[in-house]
N, C-alpha and C positions, 0 to 999 in steps of 0.2 A: 882942646879937648877932643878926643877921638870918639868913635862910635860907641865904645864899651865903657868909657870912663865912669859914667853914672852907675852902671851895673857893677863894676869892680868896687866902687866905694860901698855899695849896698852889701856885696858879698863880704867885704872886710868887716862889716858890722855883724856878720853872722846870719844874714838874711838870704833867703832864696830869691832868685830873680827869674823873670820870664821875658823873652824878647824874640823878635823875628829877624834873624840875620839874613843878609843878602849876599849873593855870590854862589858860585858853582864849584868851588875848590873842595868841598866836603861831600859832594853828591856821589853816590846815592845815600850815604849815611845820614846826611842832613842836606835837604834840598832848600834852595833859596826861598825864603818867605815862610818856612815852617816855624811853628811856635816851639821854642826851646826853653826847657826849664833847667836851670843851673843852680846847684847848691854850693855852699862854701866847700872848698876842697880840703881833704886831709892828706897831705903829701905822703904819709907813711903807708897809705892804702892804694896809692895810684900805681898803675902799671901800663904796660904796652897795650895799645888799643883803646885806652880811655880817651874820651874827648874832653878837653879842658879849655876854659877861658883863661888866656895867658897873655903875657907880653914878651916878645922877642925883639931885641934891639930897638925898643921904643914903639913897635907896632903891636896892635892888639889883635888876637886871633881866637877863634873857636876852632881848634885844630886837634889832631891826634898826637898822643904820645907814641912815638915810633920806636924809642929805645930808652932804657934806663941804665945809667952807668954810675954806680955809687949814689951820690946825692944829686946827680945831674939827670935832666930829662931832655931827650931830643924831640923836637916838635916839628910836625910836618902836616901837609894836607892829605886828602884822600886820592890825589892824582899823582903822587910820587915826589912832589916837591918837599925839600927839607928846609925849614926856616932857621934852625940852629939849636944850640944847646942852652938850657936855662937851669936855674936852681929853683927850689920850691918857693922861694920868695917871689918868683914871677908867675906862679900859678895861683889863680884866684878862685876858680870854680870848676866843678865837675858836672858835665851834662848828664842829667838823670832821666830826661824824658823829651821826646820829639812828637809833636802833634801837627796834623795838617791844618 
């Protein structure tokens, strides 16, 4: 079980989650330890610049949608790294609020 597994299961039930992610890959949009509120994602409304809770090649991320190509989404961090392409089935939540 990875850091976000419990949150992903809650999002799959249609519930909003709150958590404090660690790391600096999304700074300054999301700083390490800030309280993040994530709601279940509606893939049809997602676009470039949205921050999503997703899974790419088995790893869980709270990262940016960098590009959309048909039904695929390119995921990456805020430092220029690209994690890869995924489908909507691998996107579980949309970041809607960040608090200190």
